[in-house]
C-alpha positions in Angstrom: -17.9 -37.2 71.0 -16.1 -40.2 73.2 -16.3 -39.6 77.2 -12.5 -38.8 77.3 -13.0 -36.2 74.8 -16.1 -35.0 77.0 -14.1 -34.9 80.1 -11.6 -32.8 77.9 -14.4 -30.3 76.9 -15.0 -30.0 80.9 -11.9 -28.8 81.6 -12.2 -26.2 79.2 -14.9 -25.2 80.7 -13.5 -25.3 83.8 -10.8 -23.5 83.0 -13.2 -20.4 81.8 -14.4 -20.8 85.3 -11.3 -20.2 87.0 -10.8 -17.3 83.9 -14.4 -15.5 85.5 -13.7 -15.6 89.1 -10.1 -14.3 88.5 -12.0 -11.5 86.8 -11.3 -12.1 83.3 -13.7 -13.4 80.2 -14.7 -16.8 80.7 -12.6 -18.5 78.3 -10.3 -21.5 78.7 -8.8 -24.1 76.6 -6.5 -27.0 76.5 -4.4 -29.0 74.3 -4.1 -33.1 73.8 -2.2 -34.7 72.3 -2.8 -37.9 70.3 -2.3 -40.3 73.1 -4.5 -38.3 75.1 -2.2 -36.5 77.3 -2.7 -32.5 78.1 0.0 -30.8 76.6 -0.6 -27.4 77.5 -3.7 -25.5 79.4 -4.6 -21.8 79.1 -7.5 -19.6 80.5 -8.4 -16.3 79.2 -6.0 -13.1 81.1 -6.9 -9.7 79.3 -8.2 -8.1 81.7 -5.9 -9.5 84.8 -2.9 -9.4 82.1 -3.5 -6.1 80.7 -3.6 -7.9 77.0 -6.6 -7.7 75.0 -5.0 -10.7 72.5 -4.3 -12.9 76.1 -7.1 -15.7 74.3 -6.2 -19.4 75.9 -6.7 -20.6 72.2 -4.0 -17.8 71.1 -1.9 -18.6 74.2 -2.1 -22.1 72.9 -1.0 -21.9 69.4 1.5 -19.7 70.2 2.9 -22.6 72.7 2.1 -25.1 69.7 4.2 -23.4 66.9 7.5 -22.6 69.1 7.1 -26.1 71.2 5.3 -28.6 68.6 7.0 -30.2 65.5 4.2 -29.6 62.6 3.4 -33.3 62.4 2.4 -33.6 66.5 0.8 -30.0 66.2 -1.7 -31.5 63.4 -1.9 -35.0 66.1 -3.2 -32.5 68.6 -6.6 -31.5 69.2 -7.5 -28.4 71.2 -10.4 -28.3 73.4 -12.2 -25.5 74.2 -15.1 -23.5 76.0 -16.0 -21.1 73.0 -15.6 -21.6 69.2 -12.7 -19.2 68.7 -12.9 -15.5 67.4 -11.1 -14.7 64.2 -8.1 -14.3 66.0 -7.2 -17.2 67.6 -8.7 -18.9 64.3 -6.0 -17.2 62.3 -3.4 -18.0 65.0 -4.6 -22.1 65.0 -4.6 -22.5 61.6 -1.2 -20.9 61.2 0.1 -23.0 64.0 -0.9 -26.3 62.4 -3.2 -27.8 65.0 -5.4 -30.9 63.7 -8.9 -30.1 65.3 -10.6 -28.0 68.0 -13.3 -29.0 69.9 -15.7 -26.4 71.2 -18.3 -26.1 73.9 -19.9 -22.9 73.0 -20.7 -21.4 68.9 -20.0 -17.9 68.3 -23.3 -17.5 67.5 -24.6 -19.2 71.1 -21.9 -16.5 73.0 -23.5 -13.5 70.7 -27.0 -14.4 72.0 -25.6 -14.5 75.7 -24.3 -11.1 74.7 -25.1 -7.3 75.1 -25.3 -5.8 72.2 -22.2 -3.9 70.7 -21.5 -0.6 71.7 -18.7 1.7 70.0 -18.1 3.2 66.8 -16.2 -0.2 65.1 -13.9 -0.4 62.7 -13.3 1.5 59.4 -12.3 -0.7 57.4 -10.4 1.6 54.2 -8.6 -0.2 51.6 -7.0 -1.8 49.3 -4.7 0.9 49.0 -1.4 0.4 46.8 -2.3 -2.6 45.8 0.6 -3.4 42.9 3.2 -1.8 45.6 2.3 -4.2 48.2 1.8 -6.9 45.9 6.2 -6.4 44.7 6.5 -7.3 47.8 4.5 -10.2 49.1 5.2 -12.3 45.3 7.2 -14.9 44.9 7.0 -15.7 49.4 5.1 -18.5 49.0 6.1 -20.6 46.6 
């Protein structure tokens, strides 16, 4: 990692601190173009915004998909305070962002959190796969 990249990663951590100070979970991210220009910044607003999907990585992936051509997105780098969760990783992939640099891994984050409580989600399927396949088949060609 270059000193410039360290500066961007430290900014993501600052955004995480801002989120925590505002009463939200401590996560922050920024998107940087290939020339080193900051394109956009976000912090977590899941509590203050009342939206469980308001992760900064997801907000930036949406922004990139809306505002950047695919080749511009592919040349951009997201710097984020923690490794993106599954929801955010999926959005990042679909927005064609080229690189993600993170400060804290999912394993490191999990070690800082209390054990999960609650019943969890029960996945039940696949069911009616042939009917569902008929709708999807050929779409991705």
